[in-house]
N, C-alpha and C positions, 0 to 999 in steps of 0.2 A: 872667577867670579866678576868684579871688577868693571871688567868692559860687556859684561848682562847688564849690570848698573847704569854704566856710562847710556847703552844701549837704550833704556828705559828711557832714560832722560831723555837724553838728545829724541827720540820719536815724541812724548810728551811737548816738546819746547816746537814740533814742527809742527804738532798739532793744537798747538795752541790758536794762532792767530784763526784757522780757519772760524775753530770755534765762535773767536771774535766777530770775523765778518757771517758767522751767521744767526748771531742773535742782531735784534734793532738797535740802534742806539737810542737815545730818547730822542733825540731829536728828529729824526724817522719817525719815533712814533707818533707825535705832537702832532704832524707834517701830515701824517697820514687816518685823515677827515672825513671821515662817509658823507654822502650826499642828502640831505633830507629828504623823508621818502612820501614828501607831499612837497611838491615841486614848486614852486611858483605859486604856492597856494592863498589865493585871501581866507581871511576869516571870516565870520558866516555871528550878523549882528540878529536876534531877535530881539521884538522892544517888548512889553508891558502890556500893552495896550491891543498886539496879533496875541499874545499868553491871552488877554482876558474875554476876547471875539472867539476866539472858541470854548473857555468856560460856558459863553453866556450860551452856544449857540450848542454843545452839551445838553443846559439845560432848556431849551426850548424845543430842542427837537428829539430830547432823549438818548444823544448820543452818548457812550462809554467811552470809548478808546478813536482819538480823534491823531495824524501825523499831521504836524506841523511841518518837520524838513524830515528831511534822507542826505545826508551831506559823505560826500566822496573826503577822506582825508588821508589817500592817496593806501596803506593797506588794508586799511577798514572805512566798513561805512557806520557813521556816527549817526544817529534819527533821533530825532525830540518827541513825543508823542506828550500832551493835555489828555489827561484823562479826569474825566466826570461819574461818581459810584452813589446811587445812592442808597436808600435805606433799604437794609439786610438785616435781616432776621435769622434766615438759615439757608442756605445754599440749597441749591436744585441739585438731581443729579448729572454725572460727570464736568462735573463743575470746575475741577482739579485744571489747569494749564499749566505746559511743556517745550519749550523751543529745546530744538536740535541742539541751531546752528545759533543763535541770537540772545547776548544775556542783556539782564536790563536792572536797569538803576530806577529807584523812583527817590524822590524828595519831597515831599506833603508838604503839602501847601496849605491845606485848610481841612477838619474835620478829625472823627475820629474812627477808628476799625479795630476789627483783628485781621490778619494774615497767617495764616498755616506757610510753612515752607518746609522742603525736605527732597530727597534722590528718588526713596521708593516710593511705588505708585501702582496704587492698587488696580484692578480691570482696567487695562489703558486702549483708551480708540485712538484709532489715526485721525489725526481734524483730515477735514475734506479739504485736496490741494487746491477747489479753486475758492471756498471761503474767502470771501475779504484781505481779514485778516494773514493769514494766511500768505497770500502773493503781496500785498502789502507794504506787510508791517514788521511779521517777527518771524516769519517765512515757515517749514513743515514743521511738525513734532507733534505732540498728544492729547487726552483729552484723559477722563481718569476720575475715581469715582469715589477715590480718598489717599492719601498719602500715611505710608507707615510711617509710625514711630516719629510725626512732623515734629516742629519746632515752632511754640505761637510766639506769635507778636505784637502787642497791642500799640497801634500806630496812631501820634497823633501829628501838628504841623511842627516842622522843623526837621523830622525823621527822615533819614535814607538807608536804603533796606536793598542788599545786591543781589539778584538772581540770578547767577549761574547757568551756561547752558544745561539742558539738562534736568533742572530741581525745578519739580512743581511750585505750584503756588496758587494758593484759595483764601480768599477772601471768608469765611465763616462769620462776621456781623461785625454790621456797619452799623451804628449810631442813627443818624442821620444821615449825614453826607459822607464822600472824603471825595477830594479835590488833589489833584498830586502830579509833575511832572514827572514822565520818562523817559530818559534818557537810552535806546538801542545799540548794541553794540556787534559788529556783522563784520566779522573778517573774512566771512567769504562771499560778503557781495551781492546776496543771494536777494534781495529788498531794493524796488526802483530808487532813484533819486525823485527827490520835491524840491523845488525853491519857492525861492522866496516868490516869483508873480503865478507858478502855480498855485501856495498855501493862500493866495492875495484872493486867486478866482475861484481860491472853494469856499472860502466864506462866504462872499460879497458883499452887503451890503452889512455883515455884522462888525465888520470893520472900520466904519463911518459912521457907525455912533456914538 
């Protein structure tokens, strides 16, 4: 019996250094720093005057959705949209929007509106692949007739809304207008990049006012 116990003890002592070698030390863990996911990337600054120029263009030309920037930040594309929606008493047919791959974050700048959100879409219809918003802004997705068991939110200046990919969204009422910044998150990089030069070319004289 003593020989068996002694043998087990010796075996344990022999295996002990192996377990120590297998486990990384604290110093080794600290030195194991990953590389940045966006290697040597520069930051992007967008002045308030440029945002205002997009709003002015939207008001004069009755534009709703405009893409200011689309930026590669390593693992994803991040886009910045400038949105302006006018008075709405009742949504039209197939007004629910849903994007398969692109998530969105709204930051309301001005105005008030009612927004409905939910993932369970009624009467889905595929959005045409050649639509400008599909090609340039938010990628493939669907329109729908309604959102089953959707949640309603009354938006005002300062509010923030997060809309994951696959979640339907619909403005059901806009009192007079609503202006908001939209941040689009595109992990599959399906939308084309847009830099400062392209933005200025798009805005033209609006940026000079």
